[in-house]
C-alpha positions in Angstrom: -45.3 47.8 71.1 -46.4 46.5 67.9 -45.2 50.0 66.7 -41.7 49.8 68.3 -41.3 46.3 66.7 -42.5 47.6 63.2 -40.4 50.4 63.6 -37.0 48.4 64.3 -37.5 45.9 61.3 -38.1 48.3 59.1 -35.2 50.6 60.3 -33.4 46.8 60.0 -34.3 46.0 57.0 -33.2 50.0 55.5 -30.0 49.2 57.6 -28.9 46.7 56.4 -30.1 47.5 53.2 -27.7 50.7 53.4 -24.7 48.5 54.8 -25.1 46.0 51.6 -25.1 49.3 49.4 -21.8 50.6 51.1 -20.0 47.4 50.9 -20.7 47.3 47.1 -19.6 51.1 46.8 -16.3 50.2 48.9 -15.9 47.0 46.3 -16.3 48.8 43.8 -14.5 51.5 44.7 -11.8 48.7 45.6 -11.9 47.8 42.2 -11.2 50.7 40.9 -8.8 51.6 43.0 -6.6 49.0 42.2 -7.2 49.1 38.7 -5.5 53.0 38.8 -3.0 52.3 41.4 -1.4 48.5 41.2 1.3 47.6 39.0 -0.3 44.0 38.9 -2.9 43.0 36.6 -6.4 43.3 38.8 -7.9 40.4 40.2 -11.1 41.5 39.2 -10.8 42.0 36.0 -12.2 45.3 34.3 -14.7 45.3 32.0 -13.5 47.6 30.0 -9.7 47.6 28.5 -7.8 49.4 31.0 -5.7 52.6 30.2 -2.6 50.8 31.1 0.0 48.7 29.0 -1.0 45.4 28.0 0.1 42.2 27.0 -0.8 40.9 23.1 -3.0 38.2 24.9 -5.0 40.3 27.1 -5.2 43.2 24.5 -6.7 40.4 22.5 -9.5 39.6 25.2 -10.7 42.9 25.0 -10.6 43.7 21.6 -11.0 40.3 19.5 -14.1 39.1 21.5 -17.4 40.6 22.2 -17.1 39.5 26.0 -14.3 38.7 28.4 -15.3 35.5 29.3 -16.5 32.6 27.2 -19.6 32.4 29.1 -20.9 35.9 29.2 -20.1 35.4 25.1 -23.3 35.4 22.6 -21.4 33.8 19.7 -19.7 31.1 22.0 -21.4 27.3 22.9 -20.9 24.1 23.5 -22.8 21.3 21.4 -25.0 18.8 22.4 -26.4 16.1 20.0 -29.4 13.7 19.5 -30.4 10.7 18.0 -33.0 11.5 15.1 -36.0 8.9 14.9 -37.6 8.5 11.9 -34.5 7.2 9.5 -33.4 3.4 8.5 -30.1 2.5 7.7 -30.3 -1.1 6.4 -27.9 -1.8 9.5 -25.6 0.6 8.2 -24.3 -2.0 5.8 -23.0 1.3 3.7 -25.8 0.5 0.6 -27.7 3.6 2.4 -26.5 7.2 3.0 -28.1 10.4 4.1 -25.7 13.1 5.0 -24.6 17.2 4.4 -28.3 18.5 5.0 -29.4 22.1 4.5 -30.7 24.8 6.6 -33.9 23.8 8.6 -36.9 25.7 7.3 -40.3 26.0 8.9 -43.0 25.8 6.6 -47.1 24.6 7.0 -46.7 23.9 10.5 -43.6 21.7 10.3 -39.9 21.4 9.8 -38.4 20.7 6.4 -34.5 19.7 5.7 -33.7 19.1 2.7 -30.5 16.1 2.4 -27.6 14.4 -0.2 -29.5 10.5 -0.2 -28.0 7.2 -1.4 -29.7 4.0 -1.9 -27.5 1.5 -4.1 -27.3 -2.2 -4.5 -23.7 -1.7 -3.2 -21.7 0.4 -0.7 -18.8 2.4 -2.2 -15.8 0.9 -3.8 -13.5 4.0 -2.6 -12.3 7.3 -4.2 -8.8 5.6 -4.5 -11.1 3.0 -7.0 -13.3 5.8 -8.7 -12.5 3.6 -11.7 -14.2 1.0 -11.0 -17.2 2.7 -10.3 -20.2 1.9 -12.7 -23.9 3.8 -13.5 -25.0 1.2 -10.4 -21.4 0.9 -8.4 -20.7 4.2 -6.2 -17.1 5.8 -6.4 -17.8 7.1 -2.6 -20.0 8.4 0.0 -22.1 11.0 -1.8 -21.6 9.3 -5.4 -25.1 8.2 -7.1 -26.9 10.5 -4.9 -30.2 12.4 -5.4 -31.4 15.6 -3.4 -34.4 13.8 -0.5 -36.4 15.6 1.7 -38.2 14.9 5.2 -40.2 16.8 7.6 -41.0 17.0 10.9 -42.9 18.3 13.9 -40.5 18.4 16.5 -37.3 18.5 15.3 -36.3 14.7 17.0 -38.5 12.5 14.8 -38.9 13.0 10.9 -40.6 11.2 8.4 -38.8 10.8 5.0 -41.0 12.0 2.1 -38.7 10.9 -0.9 -36.8 12.3 -3.5 -37.0 16.4 -4.2 -34.1 16.6 -6.9 -33.2 13.5 -8.6 -30.4 13.4 -11.0 -31.1 15.1 -14.3 -30.8 12.9 -17.3 -26.8 13.3 -19.1 -25.2 15.5 -20.3 -27.3 18.4 -17.9 -24.8 19.3 -14.8 -25.8 17.2 -12.2 -26.5 13.6 -14.4 -23.7 11.8 -12.4 -24.8 12.8 -8.8 -26.6 15.9 -7.3 -25.6 16.6 -3.3 -24.5 19.1 -0.2 -28.2 21.1 -1.2 -29.2 24.6 0.4 -32.5 25.8 0.8 -33.4 29.5 -0.4 -36.8 31.1 0.1 -37.1 34.4 -2.2 -40.0 36.3 -3.2 -42.4 33.7 -2.3 -40.3 30.9 -4.2 -37.9 28.1 -3.0 -34.8 27.7 -4.2 -32.3 24.0 -3.7 -28.6 24.6 -4.8 -26.7 22.1 -4.9 -23.4 20.6 -6.5 -23.7 18.9 -9.6 -21.3 16.3 -10.3 -20.7 15.3 -14.2 -18.2 12.4 -13.0 -17.9 10.0 -10.6 -15.9 11.6 -7.5 -12.0 10.4 -7.6 -11.4 10.5 -11.1 -10.1 13.9 -10.7 -10.5 14.9 -6.8 -14.2 15.9 -6.5 -14.3 18.5 -9.5 -17.9 19.8 -9.6 -19.8 23.3 -10.4 -23.0 24.6 -8.5 -26.6 24.0 -10.1 -30.4 25.0 -8.7 -34.1 24.0 -9.0 -36.9 26.0 -8.0 -39.9 25.5 -6.7 -43.1 27.4 -5.9 -44.0 25.1 -2.8 -41.1 23.2 -0.2 -42.7 20.0 -1.5 -42.2 20.7 -5.1 -42.7 19.6 -7.4 -39.2 21.1 -8.4 -37.9 22.1 -11.3 -33.9 21.7 -12.4 -32.9 24.4 -14.4 -30.4 21.9 -16.2 -27.7 25.1 -15.7 -24.5 25.9 -13.8 -25.5 29.0 -11.9 -22.1 28.9 -9.8 -19.2 28.0 -12.6 -15.4 26.9 -11.2 -13.0 29.9 -11.6 -10.0 29.8 -14.4 -7.6 27.7 -14.4 -5.0 28.5 -12.1 -7.8 30.0 -9.2 -8.4 28.5 -6.2 -11.6 27.3 -7.1 -11.1 26.3 -10.6 -11.9 22.0 -9.4 -14.2 22.1 -6.4 -17.3 24.8 -6.2 -18.8 23.0 -2.9 -21.4 23.2 -0.1 -23.6 26.5 -1.4 -25.3 28.0 1.7 -27.9 30.8 0.4 -28.9 33.9 2.8 -30.8 37.1 2.0 -28.6 40.2 2.4 -29.3 44.0 1.6 -31.9 42.8 -0.9 -29.8 40.4 -2.4 -28.6 36.5 -2.3 -25.6 35.8 -0.7 -24.3 32.4 -1.9 -21.4 31.2 0.3 -19.3 28.4 -0.7 -16.6 26.1 -0.3 -13.3 25.3 -2.4 -10.3 22.8 -2.4 -7.4 23.4 -3.5 -3.5 23.6 -2.8 -3.3 19.8 -3.8 0.4 18.7 -3.4 1.0 15.4 -3.0 3.8 15.2 -0.4 1.7 16.9 2.0 -1.3 14.8 3.6 -4.2 16.1 3.9 -3.1 17.3 0.2 -5.6 20.2 -0.1 -6.8 22.9 2.2 -10.5 24.3 2.2 -11.4 27.9 2.1 -14.5 29.4 1.6 -15.7 32.1 -0.5 -18.8 34.2 -1.6 -20.7 35.0 -4.5 -23.3 38.0 -4.8 -26.5 37.7 -7.1 -29.6 39.9 -7.4 -31.4 36.9 -8.8 -31.9 33.8 -7.5 -30.8 31.7 -10.5 -28.1 34.7 -11.1 -25.8 35.8 -12.5 -23.5 35.6 -9.0 -20.4 37.8 -9.3 -17.7 36.2 -7.0 -16.5 38.7 -4.4 -12.8 40.4 -5.6 -12.0 39.4 -1.6 -12.3 35.3 -2.2 -12.1 33.6 -0.3 -13.2 35.5 2.7 -13.0 32.2 5.4 -9.5 31.0 5.4 -11.0 27.3 7.0 -13.6 25.0 7.6 -14.9 21.9 5.9 -18.2 23.2 5.4 -20.7 26.2 5.0 -22.9 26.8 8.0 -23.5 30.6 8.3 -26.9 32.9 10.1 -27.1 36.6 10.2 -25.9 38.2 13.8 -27.0 41.4 14.6 -26.2 43.5 11.9 -23.8 40.6 10.2 -23.6 36.9 9.5 -21.7 34.5 11.8 -20.0 31.2 10.7 -19.1 27.8 12.4 -16.0 26.9 11.1 -14.7 23.4 11.9 -12.2 20.7 10.6 -10.0 22.2 8.0 -7.6 25.4 8.6 -5.7 27.1 10.3 -8.6 28.4 12.3 -10.2 25.4 13.0 -12.8 24.6 15.9 -13.9 28.5 16.0 -17.0 30.6 15.4 -16.2 34.0 13.4 -18.3 36.9 12.6 -18.4 39.5 9.9 -20.4 42.6 10.3 -19.9 43.6 6.8 -20.5 39.9 5.5 -17.1 39.2 4.2 -14.7 40.5 6.3 -14.4 37.5 9.4 -13.0 37.9 12.4 -12.3 34.7 15.2 -15.6 35.5 18.1 -14.6 32.3 20.0 -12.7 28.8 19.8 -15.1 26.0 20.9 -14.9 21.9 20.5 -17.2 19.3 19.1 -18.3 21.2 16.1 -21.1 20.1 14.4 -20.0 18.8 10.7 -22.0 19.8 7.7 -24.4 21.7 9.9 -27.5 23.2 8.8 -29.0 24.9 11.4 -32.7 26.0 11.7 -32.1 29.9 11.0 -35.5 31.2 11.2 -34.3 34.8 9.9 -32.4 33.3 6.9 -34.3 35.0 4.5 -36.1 38.4 6.1 -33.1 40.5 4.9 -32.6 41.4 8.6 -30.3 43.6 10.4 -31.0 42.4 13.7 -30.3 38.6 13.8 -30.9 36.5 16.5 -29.0 33.7 16.3 -29.4 30.1 16.1 -30.1 27.5 19.1 -30.1 24.0 17.2 -30.3 22.5 13.8 -29.0 19.0 11.9 -25.7 17.9 11.3 -24.2 14.5 10.0 -21.8 12.0 11.9 -19.2 10.6 9.0 -17.7 7.0 9.5 -20.8 5.6 11.5 -20.5 2.3 13.3 -17.3 2.7 12.2 -18.2 2.5 8.7 -16.2 4.8 6.5 -19.1 4.5 4.2 -21.7 4.9 6.5 -23.2 8.7 7.3 -25.8 9.3 9.2 -27.6 12.3 9.7 -28.3 13.7 13.8 -29.3 17.0 15.7 -27.3 19.4 17.3 -28.6 22.1 20.0 -26.2 25.0 20.8 -26.4 28.5 22.5 -25.7 30.9 19.4 -29.0 32.9 20.5 -29.3 36.0 21.8 -33.0 35.6 22.9 -31.0 32.8 25.0 -29.0 31.8 28.1 -28.2 27.9 28.7 -25.8 28.0 31.6 -24.7 24.4 30.2 -24.1 25.1 26.4 -21.7 28.0 27.8 -19.3 25.6 30.1 -15.8 25.6 28.5 -14.0 22.3 29.2 -14.9 18.6 28.0 -13.7 15.7 30.2 -13.4 12.7 28.3 -12.9 9.2 29.3 -9.8 7.6 28.9 -10.8 5.0 26.3 -10.8 8.2 24.0 -7.7 8.9 24.3 -6.3 5.0 24.0 -8.7 3.3 21.4 -8.9 6.9 19.6 -6.1 8.5 19.8 -3.3 6.2 20.4 -0.2 5.6 18.4 -0.5 3.5 15.2 2.1 0.9 14.1 4.2 3.0 12.4 4.6 6.0 15.1 5.4 2.9 17.1 8.4 1.8 15.2 9.4 5.1 14.8 9.8 5.7 18.6 11.1 2.4 18.7 14.2 3.1 16.2 14.6 6.3 18.0 15.4 4.9 20.9 17.6 2.4 19.7 19.8 5.5 17.9 20.3 6.8 21.3 21.2 4.1 23.1 23.5 3.3 20.2 22.6 0.6 19.0 
């Protein structure tokens, strides 16, 4: 009897397995047949582009993205945010700001981040009133700033270590303000690239070139070269005024320094400037840097945020331009294409990029970093650092990060996106005109 039962159970398992395999085979055959014979686009979307005429939209789904669904796209993610511990902001009165963090690196058993730090006796007067700025009164949130740094054991609680690179004496580049820095580790040394202001922001806009400091340790001491390492472009060029957000990576044994430019300022258009991103390349961290002939290489984005991915480089492109709120990819590190569209992308993101300086040909992506919130607590002159998390990694798959819809509460629309008084008046006048009044 026991042998009979075993045989029946075992036979049942084999039969069930065979049936399942047959069902899967029939399902696959059905999908294949549907794809081959149906005039309609198939219910089960083929993993490979069908050999049939396709609309531009469906063709783009196969040709422009690495996967046919967002949740299968390694370069698609939503973003989560966490308030950082360890930073005091003087109750958000605008006298203390921390913004524009660098990439995060891990050295000496802890994480390091550098950022624009300003501690002034009064809040900024605003760029439109820059002529009222003095050597103690800032014009903008980033005016009269130094480069500070902080360390952390877990990426959530940070210890502010102090000023890494102070403003140098006049007339050296950055005597007015040193801001928006980013870190490079190259052949055992460390380099901080930063915007070097030599006038208050607002007098002529945000005019500045890029300078650099170097050290043997992430804790310094840092030596300011006192020189411009990436100059503004010639008159009439797209980067003649702004060389912002220098962001170094190592590729092909060279330093690839991405940066942002503000240009095409037209008073009749608001916002009056557009922003794009360029690339400069050097064999030595101190230069000379040669700007790429195809600049600008990214046509959108307010800040530079890039990371090696597979053999190429990926970029988080947010806020400004035709292709804002996208994640883009350039296999050759120059020619970027959109790979995904997302929401709530981090502002001025400085991701933790373990392979940023390894000259990798197999970049693994990112899962977290530090960014900032401007207009914190409703104060335009108050910016705070925050942590973001995501899944833009080949080594992680987080289903929550791969969702592709945010449901905002109704107050988000009414309070943050309601009509202003001017818009209401325009609609009121339009209604009167229609009624013949």
